[in-house]
C-alpha beads as a LAMMPS data file, in Angstrom:
LAMMPS data file: protein, C-alpha beads

278 atoms
277 bonds

1 atom types
1 bond types

-500.0 500.0 xlo xhi
-500.0 500.0 ylo yhi
-500.0 500.0 zlo zhi

Masses

1 110.0

Atoms # bond

1 1 1 -40.517 24.478 188.644
2 1 1 -43.755 23.467 191.261
3 1 1 -46.743 25.404 192.499
4 1 1 -47.533 23.442 195.698
5 1 1 -51.137 24.129 197.160
6 1 1 -51.008 27.804 195.896
7 1 1 -53.787 30.030 197.160
8 1 1 -54.224 33.800 196.520
9 1 1 -56.281 36.634 197.146
10 1 1 -55.392 40.184 197.107
11 1 1 -56.553 41.412 200.478
12 1 1 -56.778 39.639 203.797
13 1 1 -60.570 39.659 203.781
14 1 1 -60.894 39.354 199.866
15 1 1 -62.384 36.437 197.983
16 1 1 -59.945 33.703 196.946
17 1 1 -58.770 34.341 193.341
18 1 1 -56.906 31.157 193.223
19 1 1 -57.492 27.963 195.716
20 1 1 -55.107 24.850 196.494
21 1 1 -53.362 24.887 192.912
22 1 1 -50.730 21.988 191.782
23 1 1 -48.847 22.781 189.077
24 1 1 -45.490 21.543 187.651
25 1 1 -43.925 23.322 184.833
26 1 1 -40.966 21.058 182.867
27 1 1 -38.373 22.768 180.749
28 1 1 -39.320 22.742 177.386
29 1 1 -43.246 22.883 177.901
30 1 1 -45.454 25.320 176.368
31 1 1 -48.670 26.177 178.490
32 1 1 -51.870 27.678 177.078
33 1 1 -53.721 29.192 180.106
34 1 1 -57.496 30.103 179.299
35 1 1 -60.743 31.549 180.963
36 1 1 -63.050 34.061 180.912
37 1 1 -62.096 37.492 182.250
38 1 1 -61.782 37.699 186.043
39 1 1 -60.723 33.939 186.319
40 1 1 -57.970 34.868 187.288
41 1 1 -55.623 34.000 184.742
42 1 1 -53.320 36.923 184.876
43 1 1 -52.823 36.388 188.676
44 1 1 -52.121 32.987 188.306
45 1 1 -49.432 34.084 185.608
46 1 1 -48.168 37.100 187.682
47 1 1 -47.676 34.165 190.627
48 1 1 -45.550 31.714 188.331
49 1 1 -43.227 34.890 187.396
50 1 1 -42.610 36.120 190.773
51 1 1 -44.071 39.190 191.291
52 1 1 -46.630 38.402 193.850
53 1 1 -45.961 36.075 196.449
54 1 1 -49.070 33.405 197.168
55 1 1 -51.296 34.325 200.130
56 1 1 -50.885 30.385 200.891
57 1 1 -48.631 27.385 199.497
58 1 1 -45.192 27.434 197.989
59 1 1 -43.652 28.152 194.349
60 1 1 -40.633 26.544 194.124
61 1 1 -37.079 25.753 191.778
62 1 1 -37.830 29.104 189.148
63 1 1 -35.810 29.072 186.534
64 1 1 -33.133 31.851 186.891
65 1 1 -33.900 33.929 183.827
66 1 1 -37.645 35.333 183.604
67 1 1 -38.966 36.896 180.805
68 1 1 -42.714 38.587 181.283
69 1 1 -44.847 40.648 179.041
70 1 1 -47.952 41.935 180.405
71 1 1 -51.321 42.530 178.979
72 1 1 -51.173 46.288 179.200
73 1 1 -47.468 47.670 178.518
74 1 1 -47.004 50.739 180.514
75 1 1 -46.656 53.781 178.191
76 1 1 -46.528 56.056 180.819
77 1 1 -42.994 56.490 180.793
78 1 1 -40.581 59.297 179.438
79 1 1 -38.652 57.267 177.110
80 1 1 -38.371 56.594 173.193
81 1 1 -39.146 52.619 172.207
82 1 1 -35.044 52.523 171.780
83 1 1 -33.869 54.148 174.534
84 1 1 -36.520 52.197 176.852
85 1 1 -35.041 49.464 175.092
86 1 1 -31.507 50.083 175.330
87 1 1 -32.050 50.633 179.270
88 1 1 -33.889 47.451 179.722
89 1 1 -30.777 45.865 178.024
90 1 1 -28.643 47.456 180.812
91 1 1 -31.030 46.017 183.643
92 1 1 -30.513 42.491 182.167
93 1 1 -26.983 42.787 182.089
94 1 1 -26.344 42.970 178.589
95 1 1 -23.332 44.357 177.111
96 1 1 -24.886 45.666 173.626
97 1 1 -28.569 46.436 172.212
98 1 1 -28.073 44.348 169.577
99 1 1 -30.677 41.759 170.761
100 1 1 -33.185 44.578 171.082
101 1 1 -32.335 45.334 167.245
102 1 1 -32.696 42.080 165.980
103 1 1 -36.035 41.599 167.809
104 1 1 -37.334 44.722 166.507
105 1 1 -36.773 43.568 163.201
106 1 1 -38.004 40.278 163.728
107 1 1 -41.364 41.865 165.238
108 1 1 -42.007 44.104 162.641
109 1 1 -41.240 47.495 164.965
110 1 1 -38.164 48.714 163.644
111 1 1 -40.608 51.746 163.012
112 1 1 -41.362 52.737 166.339
113 1 1 -37.931 52.818 167.371
114 1 1 -37.565 56.280 167.400
115 1 1 -41.206 56.792 168.832
116 1 1 -41.999 57.930 172.443
117 1 1 -43.789 55.023 174.382
118 1 1 -46.672 57.482 175.293
119 1 1 -47.652 57.808 171.459
120 1 1 -48.073 53.912 170.601
121 1 1 -51.083 51.925 169.865
122 1 1 -52.432 48.988 172.037
123 1 1 -50.680 46.455 169.534
124 1 1 -47.074 48.525 168.846
125 1 1 -46.965 49.035 172.439
126 1 1 -47.437 44.846 172.558
127 1 1 -44.661 44.472 170.504
128 1 1 -42.224 46.870 172.622
129 1 1 -43.477 44.652 175.705
130 1 1 -42.637 41.466 174.041
131 1 1 -39.171 42.511 173.008
132 1 1 -38.246 43.561 176.602
133 1 1 -39.178 40.140 177.364
134 1 1 -37.396 38.420 175.034
135 1 1 -33.826 40.877 175.332
136 1 1 -31.637 37.970 177.546
137 1 1 -32.849 34.590 176.523
138 1 1 -35.581 33.750 178.546
139 1 1 -35.324 30.001 180.993
140 1 1 -38.978 31.260 181.769
141 1 1 -41.393 33.325 179.628
142 1 1 -44.672 34.469 180.693
143 1 1 -46.759 36.217 178.105
144 1 1 -50.194 37.554 179.294
145 1 1 -52.684 37.881 175.904
146 1 1 -49.657 38.855 173.462
147 1 1 -51.641 38.356 170.499
148 1 1 -53.624 41.077 171.402
149 1 1 -53.273 43.443 168.408
150 1 1 -50.652 42.163 166.630
151 1 1 -50.236 42.406 162.875
152 1 1 -50.497 39.644 160.968
153 1 1 -46.836 39.145 160.154
154 1 1 -45.988 39.071 164.383
155 1 1 -49.279 36.908 165.111
156 1 1 -47.464 33.994 162.880
157 1 1 -43.799 35.279 163.830
158 1 1 -44.520 34.773 167.915
159 1 1 -44.929 31.062 168.040
160 1 1 -42.266 30.458 165.914
161 1 1 -39.659 32.389 168.556
162 1 1 -41.907 30.537 171.340
163 1 1 -41.207 27.238 169.318
164 1 1 -37.433 28.032 169.404
165 1 1 -37.531 28.974 173.227
166 1 1 -38.921 25.263 174.151
167 1 1 -36.574 23.442 171.824
168 1 1 -33.546 24.878 173.814
169 1 1 -35.181 24.280 177.375
170 1 1 -36.640 26.955 178.051
171 1 1 -40.658 26.890 179.422
172 1 1 -43.414 29.049 177.975
173 1 1 -46.981 30.116 179.623
174 1 1 -48.960 32.077 177.419
175 1 1 -52.543 33.403 178.880
176 1 1 -54.347 32.839 175.080
177 1 1 -57.938 34.320 174.756
178 1 1 -57.472 34.493 171.255
179 1 1 -56.900 30.998 171.222
180 1 1 -53.233 31.309 168.941
181 1 1 -51.835 28.456 170.594
182 1 1 -54.637 25.912 171.086
183 1 1 -53.598 23.753 168.269
184 1 1 -49.462 24.350 169.242
185 1 1 -48.007 20.837 169.025
186 1 1 -47.270 19.212 172.375
187 1 1 -48.700 22.297 174.539
188 1 1 -50.359 21.900 177.584
189 1 1 -53.378 23.638 178.606
190 1 1 -54.795 24.982 181.526
191 1 1 -58.500 26.257 182.230
192 1 1 -58.653 28.784 185.021
193 1 1 -62.387 28.438 185.976
194 1 1 -63.862 28.915 189.634
195 1 1 -60.307 29.468 191.210
196 1 1 -59.219 26.320 189.990
197 1 1 -56.999 25.149 187.143
198 1 1 -57.708 22.548 185.495
199 1 1 -54.264 20.452 183.470
200 1 1 -54.667 19.155 180.073
201 1 1 -57.880 20.868 179.079
202 1 1 -58.117 23.207 176.000
203 1 1 -59.891 26.346 176.581
204 1 1 -63.327 26.945 176.494
205 1 1 -64.662 27.876 173.111
206 1 1 -65.746 31.464 172.644
207 1 1 -69.233 30.696 172.986
208 1 1 -71.277 29.241 176.103
209 1 1 -71.613 25.543 176.159
210 1 1 -74.730 23.907 177.311
211 1 1 -74.476 23.764 180.979
212 1 1 -71.582 26.429 181.746
213 1 1 -72.040 29.433 183.866
214 1 1 -72.818 32.567 181.187
215 1 1 -71.631 36.043 181.678
216 1 1 -73.981 38.377 183.561
217 1 1 -74.713 41.929 184.090
218 1 1 -74.459 43.720 187.083
219 1 1 -78.494 42.946 187.698
220 1 1 -77.969 39.269 187.990
221 1 1 -79.347 38.357 184.554
222 1 1 -77.797 36.128 181.754
223 1 1 -76.132 38.315 178.532
224 1 1 -77.658 37.384 175.064
225 1 1 -75.173 34.547 173.692
226 1 1 -73.742 35.412 170.486
227 1 1 -75.149 33.501 167.429
228 1 1 -73.107 30.602 166.427
229 1 1 -72.275 31.530 162.873
230 1 1 -72.795 34.422 160.350
231 1 1 -76.152 33.671 158.955
232 1 1 -77.604 32.872 162.457
233 1 1 -79.121 35.980 163.612
234 1 1 -78.816 36.433 167.566
235 1 1 -82.396 35.883 169.768
236 1 1 -84.206 38.892 170.943
237 1 1 -84.005 38.992 174.881
238 1 1 -86.978 37.500 176.289
239 1 1 -90.118 39.771 177.361
240 1 1 -89.737 41.284 181.073
241 1 1 -92.056 38.902 183.603
242 1 1 -93.955 40.045 186.772
243 1 1 -91.673 37.549 188.635
244 1 1 -88.144 36.367 188.547
245 1 1 -87.200 38.761 185.000
246 1 1 -83.918 39.609 184.171
247 1 1 -83.022 42.821 183.187
248 1 1 -80.137 43.826 179.673
249 1 1 -78.625 46.900 179.677
250 1 1 -76.403 48.779 177.031
251 1 1 -73.049 50.011 178.322
252 1 1 -71.318 52.069 175.354
253 1 1 -67.607 51.440 175.123
254 1 1 -65.486 54.099 173.502
255 1 1 -62.321 53.027 171.953
256 1 1 -59.419 54.516 169.835
257 1 1 -59.730 53.130 166.135
258 1 1 -56.459 51.067 166.237
259 1 1 -57.903 49.098 169.347
260 1 1 -61.329 48.418 168.183
261 1 1 -60.978 45.116 166.546
262 1 1 -59.410 43.993 169.870
263 1 1 -61.822 44.956 172.139
264 1 1 -64.899 43.487 170.199
265 1 1 -62.481 39.958 169.764
266 1 1 -62.475 40.005 173.605
267 1 1 -66.049 41.131 174.248
268 1 1 -67.412 38.450 171.633
269 1 1 -64.961 35.962 173.219
270 1 1 -66.415 36.332 176.583
271 1 1 -70.359 36.121 175.212
272 1 1 -71.040 39.654 175.108
273 1 1 -73.282 41.159 171.776
274 1 1 -71.758 43.698 170.378
275 1 1 -72.740 46.392 167.698
276 1 1 -69.908 48.589 166.025
277 1 1 -70.941 52.236 165.217
278 1 1 -69.318 54.564 163.131

Bonds

1 1 1 2
2 1 2 3
3 1 3 4
4 1 4 5
5 1 5 6
6 1 6 7
7 1 7 8
8 1 8 9
9 1 9 10
10 1 10 11
11 1 11 12
12 1 12 13
13 1 13 14
14 1 14 15
15 1 15 16
16 1 16 17
17 1 17 18
18 1 18 19
19 1 19 20
20 1 20 21
21 1 21 22
22 1 22 23
23 1 23 24
24 1 24 25
25 1 25 26
26 1 26 27
27 1 27 28
28 1 28 29
29 1 29 30
30 1 30 31
31 1 31 32
32 1 32 33
33 1 33 34
34 1 34 35
35 1 35 36
36 1 36 37
37 1 37 38
38 1 38 39
39 1 39 40
40 1 40 41
41 1 41 42
42 1 42 43
43 1 43 44
44 1 44 45
45 1 45 46
46 1 46 47
47 1 47 48
48 1 48 49
49 1 49 50
50 1 50 51
51 1 51 52
52 1 52 53
53 1 53 54
54 1 54 55
55 1 55 56
56 1 56 57
57 1 57 58
58 1 58 59
59 1 59 60
60 1 60 61
61 1 61 62
62 1 62 63
63 1 63 64
64 1 64 65
65 1 65 66
66 1 66 67
67 1 67 68
68 1 68 69
69 1 69 70
70 1 70 71
71 1 71 72
72 1 72 73
73 1 73 74
74 1 74 75
75 1 75 76
76 1 76 77
77 1 77 78
78 1 78 79
79 1 79 80
80 1 80 81
81 1 81 82
82 1 82 83
83 1 83 84
84 1 84 85
85 1 85 86
86 1 86 87
87 1 87 88
88 1 88 89
89 1 89 90
90 1 90 91
91 1 91 92
92 1 92 93
93 1 93 94
94 1 94 95
95 1 95 96
96 1 96 97
97 1 97 98
98 1 98 99
99 1 99 100
100 1 100 101
101 1 101 102
102 1 102 103
103 1 103 104
104 1 104 105
105 1 105 106
106 1 106 107
107 1 107 108
108 1 108 109
109 1 109 110
110 1 110 111
111 1 111 112
112 1 112 113
113 1 113 114
114 1 114 115
115 1 115 116
116 1 116 117
117 1 117 118
118 1 118 119
119 1 119 120
120 1 120 121
121 1 121 122
122 1 122 123
123 1 123 124
124 1 124 125
125 1 125 126
126 1 126 127
127 1 127 128
128 1 128 129
129 1 129 130
130 1 130 131
131 1 131 132
132 1 132 133
133 1 133 134
134 1 134 135
135 1 135 136
136 1 136 137
137 1 137 138
138 1 138 139
139 1 139 140
140 1 140 141
141 1 141 142
142 1 142 143
143 1 143 144
144 1 144 145
145 1 145 146
146 1 146 147
147 1 147 148
148 1 148 149
149 1 149 150
150 1 150 151
151 1 151 152
152 1 152 153
153 1 153 154
154 1 154 155
155 1 155 156
156 1 156 157
157 1 157 158
158 1 158 159
159 1 159 160
160 1 160 161
161 1 161 162
162 1 162 163
163 1 163 164
164 1 164 165
165 1 165 166
166 1 166 167
167 1 167 168
168 1 168 169
169 1 169 170
170 1 170 171
171 1 171 172
172 1 172 173
173 1 173 174
174 1 174 175
175 1 175 176
176 1 176 177
177 1 177 178
178 1 178 179
179 1 179 180
180 1 180 181
181 1 181 182
182 1 182 183
183 1 183 184
184 1 184 185
185 1 185 186
186 1 186 187
187 1 187 188
188 1 188 189
189 1 189 190
190 1 190 191
191 1 191 192
192 1 192 193
193 1 193 194
194 1 194 195
195 1 195 196
196 1 196 197
197 1 197 198
198 1 198 199
199 1 199 200
200 1 200 201
201 1 201 202
202 1 202 203
203 1 203 204
204 1 204 205
205 1 205 206
206 1 206 207
207 1 207 208
208 1 208 209
209 1 209 210
210 1 210 211
211 1 211 212
212 1 212 213
213 1 213 214
214 1 214 215
215 1 215 216
216 1 216 217
217 1 217 218
218 1 218 219
219 1 219 220
220 1 220 221
221 1 221 222
222 1 222 223
223 1 223 224
224 1 224 225
225 1 225 226
226 1 226 227
227 1 227 228
228 1 228 229
229 1 229 230
230 1 230 231
231 1 231 232
232 1 232 233
233 1 233 234
234 1 234 235
235 1 235 236
236 1 236 237
237 1 237 238
238 1 238 239
239 1 239 240
240 1 240 241
241 1 241 242
242 1 242 243
243 1 243 244
244 1 244 245
245 1 245 246
246 1 246 247
247 1 247 248
248 1 248 249
249 1 249 250
250 1 250 251
251 1 251 252
252 1 252 253
253 1 253 254
254 1 254 255
255 1 255 256
256 1 256 257
257 1 257 258
258 1 258 259
259 1 259 260
260 1 260 261
261 1 261 262
262 1 262 263
263 1 263 264
264 1 264 265
265 1 265 266
266 1 266 267
267 1 267 268
268 1 268 269
269 1 269 270
270 1 270 271
271 1 271 272
272 1 272 273
273 1 273 274
274 1 274 275
275 1 275 276
276 1 276 277
277 1 277 278
């Protein structure tokens, strides 16, 4: 599969999210996609999966069976987990629902089968998204932040599944904010940054490196970086000056307790300072 001079923007006058991307995906390859939030990782994955066409350029030789798990599973559907997976099995043309049951057991999700989709936590919904993407053995598997909110058993099992798909000639592309695949044997690493995709480069560290562009608040000022280890306290912000000063703001984010760890990890990975309240 090949992406040739692929560029993308969401509207005719909108900014370019990706520009002149040249990529080749070979059978049996595993690709870890990294980059900061908003860099265009999810857009690249949706283009690769075929959900959106490129604004310019072309994508050729996409494999026949594509499995895709989004970073946010759409739980606002009137199904139980079992009914949804049975429906998706029929959409995939599968004669039985045995694949769903086997995958639910493997991903520690059998206890979820009778639950309504709308009652699922982030991690549980993520498992359902993974199961539906694997119902028909995929020739191309696209996973957008699949490790977010997963329990330890499932977090350990998912790389095994990825390795099995690659071993039989399937191609796997994973947006991996938490860097669970950064040491995956033989994996390629794509860094999405400033509209470009750099091949063969490991993703950026959780902390900005010297010379990198730190995240900025809406006023244009840089946000404080996290300490490099638990013993190093964050430096206080510099006092404001009358010229060229930058402001820092505190934004309160209220999340469900089940999602708190995942949200905090993502914020810290982007270089934001977080404080947990009870």
